[in-house]
A tleap script that builds the chain and sets N, CA, C and O, in Angstrom:
source leaprc.protein.ff14SB
mol = sequence {
  NMET LYS ARG SER LYS LEU TYR SER LEU ALA
  LEU ALA GLY GLY ALA LEU LEU ALA LEU GLY
  GLY CYS ALA ALA LYS SER ASP LEU GLU ALA
  LEU ARG SER GLU ILE ALA GLY VAL ARG ALA
  THR ALA GLN ALA ALA ASP GLU LYS ALA THR
  GLN ALA LEU SER LYS ALA ASP GLN ALA ALA
  ALA ASP ALA ALA ALA ALA LYS GLN GLU ALA
  ALA MET ALA SER GLU LYS ALA ASP ARG ILE
  PHE ARG ALA GLY LEU ARG CLYS
}
set mol.1.N position { 0.628 8.897 9.172 }
set mol.1.CA position { 1.865 8.161 9.162 }
set mol.1.C position { 2.238 7.799 7.727 }
set mol.1.O position { 3.413 7.873 7.367 }
set mol.2.N position { 1.287 7.417 6.915 }
set mol.2.CA position { 1.566 7.056 5.544 }
set mol.2.C position { 2.095 8.257 4.775 }
set mol.2.O position { 2.952 8.129 3.901 }
set mol.3.N position { 1.567 9.426 5.119 }
set mol.3.CA position { 1.974 10.640 4.435 }
set mol.3.C position { 3.466 10.874 4.627 }
set mol.3.O position { 4.175 11.170 3.666 }
set mol.4.N position { 3.943 10.745 5.842 }
set mol.4.CA position { 5.357 10.990 6.101 }
set mol.4.C position { 6.221 9.923 5.443 }
set mol.4.O position { 7.329 10.214 4.992 }
set mol.5.N position { 5.729 8.699 5.385 }
set mol.5.CA position { 6.490 7.637 4.731 }
set mol.5.C position { 6.603 7.907 3.234 }
set mol.5.O position { 7.676 7.764 2.647 }
set mol.6.N position { 5.484 8.298 2.621 }
set mol.6.CA position { 5.517 8.587 1.195 }
set mol.6.C position { 6.414 9.782 0.898 }
set mol.6.O position { 7.175 9.778 -0.070 }
set mol.7.N position { 6.316 10.778 1.723 }
set mol.7.CA position { 7.130 11.970 1.540 }
set mol.7.C position { 8.612 11.637 1.714 }
set mol.7.O position { 9.446 12.094 0.933 }
set mol.8.N position { 8.937 10.854 2.720 }
set mol.8.CA position { 10.330 10.460 2.955 }
set mol.8.C position { 10.858 9.623 1.801 }
set mol.8.O position { 11.999 9.785 1.368 }
set mol.9.N position { 10.016 8.728 1.312 }
set mol.9.CA position { 10.415 7.882 0.193 }
set mol.9.C position { 10.678 8.721 -1.048 }
set mol.9.O position { 11.650 8.495 -1.769 }
set mol.10.N position { 9.805 9.687 -1.287 }
set mol.10.CA position { 9.988 10.559 -2.448 }
set mol.10.C position { 11.259 11.393 -2.308 }
set mol.10.O position { 12.005 11.564 -3.272 }
set mol.11.N position { 11.497 11.903 -1.123 }
set mol.11.CA position { 12.708 12.689 -0.908 }
set mol.11.C position { 13.964 11.837 -1.054 }
set mol.11.O position { 14.961 12.271 -1.631 }
set mol.12.N position { 13.899 10.627 -0.526 }
set mol.12.CA position { 15.046 9.732 -0.639 }
set mol.12.C position { 15.306 9.380 -2.104 }
set mol.12.O position { 16.455 9.322 -2.543 }
set mol.13.N position { 14.240 9.150 -2.842 }
set mol.13.CA position { 14.394 8.866 -4.269 }
set mol.13.C position { 14.989 10.044 -5.005 }
set mol.13.O position { 15.857 9.872 -5.861 }
set mol.14.N position { 14.533 11.233 -4.684 }
set mol.14.CA position { 15.082 12.440 -5.309 }
set mol.14.C position { 16.545 12.629 -4.963 }
set mol.14.O position { 17.347 13.016 -5.813 }
set mol.15.N position { 16.889 12.358 -3.723 }
set mol.15.CA position { 18.286 12.505 -3.304 }
set mol.15.C position { 19.174 11.502 -4.031 }
set mol.15.O position { 20.279 11.843 -4.454 }
set mol.16.N position { 18.702 10.282 -4.178 }
set mol.16.CA position { 19.484 9.269 -4.892 }
set mol.16.C position { 19.688 9.659 -6.353 }
set mol.16.O position { 20.775 9.497 -6.908 }
set mol.17.N position { 18.646 10.163 -6.952 }
set mol.17.CA position { 18.768 10.582 -8.348 }
set mol.17.C position { 19.741 11.757 -8.490 }
set mol.17.O position { 20.557 11.799 -9.410 }
set mol.18.N position { 19.637 12.689 -7.577 }
set mol.18.CA position { 20.510 13.860 -7.642 }
set mol.18.C position { 21.962 13.484 -7.371 }
set mol.18.O position { 22.865 13.989 -8.038 }
set mol.19.N position { 22.194 12.611 -6.408 }
set mol.19.CA position { 23.558 12.205 -6.082 }
set mol.19.C position { 24.154 11.298 -7.149 }
set mol.19.O position { 25.364 11.304 -7.375 }
set mol.20.N position { 23.305 10.526 -7.797 }
set mol.20.CA position { 23.789 9.612 -8.825 }
set mol.20.C position { 24.318 10.345 -10.044 }
set mol.20.O position { 25.142 9.803 -10.780 }
set mol.21.N position { 23.869 11.538 -10.263 }
set mol.21.CA position { 24.353 12.319 -11.382 }
set mol.21.C position { 23.780 11.873 -12.716 }
set mol.21.O position { 24.101 12.459 -13.750 }
set mol.22.N position { 22.956 10.871 -12.713 }
set mol.22.CA position { 22.430 10.372 -13.979 }
set mol.22.C position { 20.993 10.825 -14.200 }
set mol.22.O position { 20.333 10.392 -15.144 }
set mol.23.N position { 20.529 11.678 -13.342 }
set mol.23.CA position { 19.161 12.151 -13.478 }
set mol.23.C position { 19.139 13.395 -14.348 }
set mol.23.O position { 19.876 14.353 -14.114 }
set mol.24.N position { 18.307 13.364 -15.324 }
set mol.24.CA position { 18.147 14.523 -16.187 }
set mol.24.C position { 17.203 15.501 -15.515 }
set mol.24.O position { 16.481 15.158 -14.580 }
set mol.25.N position { 17.227 16.728 -16.015 }
set mol.25.CA position { 16.361 17.753 -15.437 }
set mol.25.C position { 14.891 17.347 -15.567 }
set mol.25.O position { 14.093 17.624 -14.672 }
set mol.26.N position { 14.538 16.706 -16.650 }
set mol.26.CA position { 13.148 16.284 -16.838 }
set mol.26.C position { 12.764 15.211 -15.808 }
set mol.26.O position { 11.621 15.156 -15.355 }
set mol.27.N position { 13.737 14.358 -15.445 }
set mol.27.CA position { 13.478 13.350 -14.415 }
set mol.27.C position { 13.197 14.013 -13.073 }
set mol.27.O position { 12.292 13.610 -12.342 }
set mol.28.N position { 13.987 15.034 -12.762 }
set mol.28.CA position { 13.783 15.737 -11.495 }
set mol.28.C position { 12.452 16.466 -11.484 }
set mol.28.O position { 11.757 16.486 -10.468 }
set mol.29.N position { 12.098 17.060 -12.602 }
set mol.29.CA position { 10.809 17.751 -12.680 }
set mol.29.C position { 9.659 16.757 -12.538 }
set mol.29.O position { 8.655 17.048 -11.888 }
set mol.30.N position { 9.812 15.586 -13.149 }
set mol.30.CA position { 8.783 14.553 -13.016 }
set mol.30.C position { 8.669 14.100 -11.566 }
set mol.30.O position { 7.567 13.878 -11.063 }
set mol.31.N position { 9.802 13.966 -10.901 }
set mol.31.CA position { 9.796 13.561 -9.495 }
set mol.31.C position { 9.152 14.632 -8.626 }
set mol.31.O position { 8.372 14.328 -7.724 }
set mol.32.N position { 9.485 15.882 -8.902 }
set mol.32.CA position { 8.865 16.985 -8.143 }
set mol.32.C position { 7.357 17.008 -8.360 }
set mol.32.O position { 6.585 17.241 -7.431 }
set mol.33.N position { 6.959 16.764 -9.588 }
set mol.33.CA position { 5.530 16.726 -9.890 }
set mol.33.C position { 4.858 15.583 -9.146 }
set mol.33.O position { 3.758 15.740 -8.616 }
set mol.34.N position { 5.515 14.447 -9.109 }
set mol.34.CA position { 4.958 13.300 -8.394 }
set mol.34.C position { 4.879 13.576 -6.896 }
set mol.34.O position { 3.904 13.200 -6.245 }
set mol.35.N position { 5.892 14.223 -6.354 }
set mol.35.CA position { 5.886 14.594 -4.933 }
set mol.35.C position { 4.728 15.541 -4.650 }
set mol.35.O position { 4.044 15.404 -3.636 }
set mol.36.N position { 4.507 16.503 -5.547 }
set mol.36.CA position { 3.395 17.437 -5.367 }
set mol.36.C position { 2.064 16.682 -5.385 }
set mol.36.O position { 1.154 16.995 -4.618 }
set mol.37.N position { 1.963 15.691 -6.263 }
set mol.37.CA position { 0.750 14.886 -6.314 }
set mol.37.C position { 0.542 14.092 -5.036 }
set mol.37.O position { -0.576 13.982 -4.533 }
set mol.38.N position { 1.633 13.541 -4.518 }
set mol.38.CA position { 1.549 12.783 -3.262 }
set mol.38.C position { 1.137 13.700 -2.119 }
set mol.38.O position { 0.328 13.322 -1.271 }
set mol.39.N position { 1.690 14.891 -2.100 }
set mol.39.CA position { 1.311 15.857 -1.054 }
set mol.39.C position { -0.170 16.186 -1.140 }
set mol.39.O position { -0.871 16.215 -0.129 }
set mol.40.N position { -0.644 16.437 -2.368 }
set mol.40.CA position { -2.061 16.780 -2.543 }
set mol.40.C position { -2.948 15.628 -2.086 }
set mol.40.O position { -3.967 15.840 -1.429 }
set mol.41.N position { -2.556 14.420 -2.434 }
set mol.41.CA position { -3.320 13.248 -2.016 }
set mol.41.C position { -3.322 13.114 -0.496 }
set mol.41.O position { -4.357 12.829 0.106 }
set mol.42.N position { -2.172 13.320 0.115 }
set mol.42.CA position { -2.068 13.219 1.571 }
set mol.42.C position { -2.899 14.303 2.253 }
set mol.42.O position { -3.544 14.042 3.268 }
set mol.43.N position { -2.889 15.504 1.709 }
set mol.43.CA position { -3.679 16.582 2.299 }
set mol.43.C position { -5.166 16.299 2.169 }
set mol.43.O position { -5.937 16.557 3.093 }
set mol.44.N position { -5.567 15.767 1.020 }
set mol.44.CA position { -6.976 15.427 0.829 }
set mol.44.C position { -7.392 14.329 1.805 }
set mol.44.O position { -8.483 14.379 2.372 }
set mol.45.N position { -6.532 13.350 1.997 }
set mol.45.CA position { -6.830 12.270 2.940 }
set mol.45.C position { -6.913 12.805 4.362 }
set mol.45.O position { -7.761 12.376 5.145 }
set mol.46.N position { -6.033 13.739 4.693 }
set mol.46.CA position { -6.058 14.342 6.027 }
set mol.46.C position { -7.361 15.110 6.249 }
set mol.46.O position { -7.956 15.034 7.324 }
set mol.47.N position { -7.794 15.843 5.238 }
set mol.47.CA position { -9.049 16.583 5.353 }
set mol.47.C position { -10.233 15.635 5.523 }
set mol.47.O position { -11.123 15.884 6.336 }
set mol.48.N position { -10.239 14.553 4.756 }
set mol.48.CA position { -11.324 13.583 4.881 }
set mol.48.C position { -11.315 12.929 6.256 }
set mol.48.O position { -12.371 12.696 6.844 }
set mol.49.N position { -10.143 12.638 6.760 }
set mol.49.CA position { -10.043 12.027 8.088 }
set mol.49.C position { -10.540 12.995 9.156 }
set mol.49.O position { -11.211 12.586 10.104 }
set mol.50.N position { -10.216 14.259 9.006 }
set mol.50.CA position { -10.678 15.264 9.959 }
set mol.50.C position { -12.199 15.371 9.927 }
set mol.50.O position { -12.844 15.461 10.971 }
set mol.51.N position { -12.769 15.362 8.720 }
set mol.51.CA position { -14.224 15.413 8.589 }
set mol.51.C position { -14.869 14.162 9.181 }
set mol.51.O position { -15.896 14.250 9.854 }
set mol.52.N position { -14.277 13.021 8.935 }
set mol.52.CA position { -14.815 11.769 9.471 }
set mol.52.C position { -14.772 11.768 10.991 }
set mol.52.O position { -15.708 11.301 11.639 }
set mol.53.N position { -13.692 12.285 11.561 }
set mol.53.CA position { -13.585 12.362 13.015 }
set mol.53.C position { -14.652 13.284 13.579 }
set mol.53.O position { -15.256 12.986 14.610 }
set mol.54.N position { -14.882 14.384 12.915 }
set mol.54.CA position { -15.918 15.316 13.358 }
set mol.54.C position { -17.298 14.662 13.313 }
set mol.54.O position { -18.097 14.808 14.238 }
set mol.55.N position { -17.566 13.940 12.227 }
set mol.55.CA position { -18.854 13.250 12.101 }
set mol.55.C position { -18.986 12.156 13.150 }
set mol.55.O position { -20.068 11.949 13.699 }
set mol.56.N position { -17.906 11.461 13.428 }
set mol.56.CA position { -17.938 10.405 14.447 }
set mol.56.C position { -18.198 10.996 15.823 }
set mol.56.O position { -18.959 10.430 16.607 }
set mol.57.N position { -17.575 12.125 16.121 }
set mol.57.CA position { -17.823 12.789 17.403 }
set mol.57.C position { -19.284 13.214 17.524 }
set mol.57.O position { -19.896 13.066 18.582 }
set mol.58.N position { -19.838 13.744 16.429 }
set mol.58.CA position { -21.242 14.163 16.442 }
set mol.58.C position { -22.152 12.954 16.622 }
set mol.58.O position { -23.135 13.017 17.361 }
set mol.59.N position { -21.828 11.857 15.949 }
set mol.59.CA position { -22.636 10.639 16.076 }
set mol.59.C position { -22.587 10.099 17.502 }
set mol.59.O position { -23.594 9.615 18.019 }
set mol.60.N position { -21.428 10.180 18.134 }
set mol.60.CA position { -21.298 9.722 19.518 }
set mol.60.C position { -22.145 10.599 20.442 }
set mol.60.O position { -22.792 10.095 21.360 }
set mol.61.N position { -22.137 11.901 20.200 }
set mol.61.CA position { -22.948 12.807 21.012 }
set mol.61.C position { -24.435 12.521 20.802 }
set mol.61.O position { -25.207 12.513 21.760 }
set mol.62.N position { -24.836 12.287 19.550 }
set mol.62.CA position { -26.237 11.964 19.259 }
set mol.62.C position { -26.640 10.654 19.932 }
set mol.62.O position { -27.740 10.537 20.472 }
set mol.63.N position { -25.745 9.674 19.895 }
set mol.63.CA position { -26.039 8.382 20.531 }
set mol.63.C position { -26.185 8.537 22.037 }
set mol.63.O position { -27.064 7.921 22.640 }
set mol.64.N position { -25.338 9.347 22.649 }
set mol.64.CA position { -25.437 9.571 24.093 }
set mol.64.C position { -26.762 10.247 24.446 }
set mol.64.O position { -27.402 9.902 25.439 }
set mol.65.N position { -27.164 11.214 23.620 }
set mol.65.CA position { -28.434 11.896 23.868 }
set mol.65.C position { -29.602 10.928 23.699 }
set mol.65.O position { -30.549 10.947 24.485 }
set mol.66.N position { -29.533 10.084 22.676 }
set mol.66.CA position { -30.597 9.096 22.453 }
set mol.66.C position { -30.657 8.099 23.597 }
set mol.66.O position { -31.743 7.685 24.002 }
set mol.67.N position { -29.515 7.715 24.116 }
set mol.67.CA position { -29.477 6.781 25.247 }
set mol.67.C position { -30.148 7.402 26.466 }
set mol.67.O position { -30.910 6.743 27.174 }
set mol.68.N position { -29.857 8.675 26.701 }
set mol.68.CA position { -30.445 9.356 27.847 }
set mol.68.C position { -31.967 9.477 27.673 }
set mol.68.O position { -32.723 9.260 28.619 }
set mol.69.N position { -32.402 9.819 26.469 }
set mol.69.CA position { -33.846 9.926 26.217 }
set mol.69.C position { -34.531 8.571 26.380 }
set mol.69.O position { -35.634 8.486 26.920 }
set mol.70.N position { -33.870 7.515 25.909 }
set mol.70.CA position { -34.443 6.176 26.037 }
set mol.70.C position { -34.541 5.764 27.503 }
set mol.70.O position { -35.521 5.141 27.912 }
set mol.71.N position { -33.539 6.106 28.282 }
set mol.71.CA position { -33.572 5.772 29.711 }
set mol.71.C position { -34.709 6.510 30.402 }
set mol.71.O position { -35.403 5.942 31.246 }
set mol.72.N position { -34.897 7.773 30.045 }
set mol.72.CA position { -35.993 8.546 30.642 }
set mol.72.C position { -37.348 7.976 30.232 }
set mol.72.O position { -38.258 7.884 31.056 }
set mol.73.N position { -37.485 7.592 28.958 }
set mol.73.CA position { -38.746 7.020 28.485 }
set mol.73.C position { -39.011 5.681 29.160 }
set mol.73.O position { -40.151 5.371 29.506 }
set mol.74.N position { -37.968 4.895 29.346 }
set mol.74.CA position { -38.110 3.594 30.005 }
set mol.74.C position { -38.539 3.776 31.459 }
set mol.74.O position { -39.397 3.053 31.965 }
set mol.75.N position { -37.930 4.748 32.113 }
set mol.75.CA position { -38.282 5.023 33.521 }
set mol.75.C position { -39.735 5.476 33.617 }
set mol.75.O position { -40.456 5.058 34.523 }
set mol.76.N position { -40.167 6.322 32.696 }
set mol.76.CA position { -41.552 6.802 32.698 }
set mol.76.C position { -42.507 5.642 32.450 }
set mol.76.O position { -43.539 5.536 33.112 }
set mol.77.N position { -42.171 4.772 31.502 }
set mol.77.CA position { -43.022 3.616 31.208 }
set mol.77.C position { -43.101 2.689 32.419 }
set mol.77.O position { -44.165 2.144 32.711 }
set mol.78.N position { -41.995 2.508 33.119 }
set mol.78.CA position { -41.992 1.676 34.324 }
set mol.78.C position { -42.908 2.269 35.398 }
set mol.78.O position { -43.659 1.543 36.048 }
set mol.79.N position { -42.843 3.578 35.579 }
set mol.79.CA position { -43.706 4.227 36.582 }
set mol.79.C position { -45.176 4.045 36.232 }
set mol.79.O position { -46.004 3.761 37.098 }
set mol.80.N position { -45.487 4.213 34.947 }
set mol.80.CA position { -46.884 4.053 34.515 }
set mol.80.C position { -47.351 2.607 34.707 }
set mol.80.O position { -48.477 2.355 35.135 }
set mol.81.N position { -46.462 1.666 34.382 }
set mol.81.CA position { -46.784 0.250 34.550 }
set mol.81.C position { -47.024 -0.098 36.014 }
set mol.81.O position { -47.984 -0.792 36.349 }
set mol.82.N position { -46.135 0.394 36.887 }
set mol.82.CA position { -46.280 0.116 38.318 }
set mol.82.C position { -47.551 0.743 38.882 }
set mol.82.O position { -48.223 0.153 39.728 }
set mol.83.N position { -47.872 1.940 38.408 }
set mol.83.CA position { -49.099 2.596 38.853 }
set mol.83.C position { -50.305 1.792 38.420 }
set mol.83.O position { -51.283 1.696 39.161 }
set mol.84.N position { -50.255 1.215 37.239 }
set mol.84.CA position { -51.365 0.393 36.749 }
set mol.84.C position { -51.515 -0.869 37.562 }
set mol.84.O position { -52.632 -1.350 37.752 }
set mol.85.N position { -50.410 -1.421 38.050 }
set mol.85.CA position { -50.472 -2.638 38.857 }
set mol.85.C position { -51.083 -2.359 40.234 }
set mol.85.O position { -51.741 -3.226 40.810 }
set mol.86.N position { -50.868 -1.162 40.754 }
set mol.86.CA position { -51.385 -0.840 42.085 }
set mol.86.C position { -52.890 -0.600 42.078 }
set mol.86.O position { -53.512 -0.617 43.141 }
set mol.87.N position { -53.469 -0.386 40.963 }
set mol.87.CA position { -54.919 -0.091 40.916 }
set mol.87.C position { -55.734 -1.321 41.097 }
set mol.87.O position { -56.964 -1.253 41.084 }
savepdb mol mol.pdb
quit
């Protein structure tokens, strides 16, 4: 969402400069360069977010597997304990 806001803001700023007629070519080039930088930053953030989501999904899967193993170990320990009580 931030990416689209930044991009829209940059485009709106560029449009205002272009319509105002007071923007020099160097100003427009600087704005284009800044827009390119914002895009690169947004793409890098998107990639990091995608990687983080992937890691979070893997961590959730690992946690579910650990929970299942713990439940099985607990059940086994309970059976052994109950068997010891019956002796």
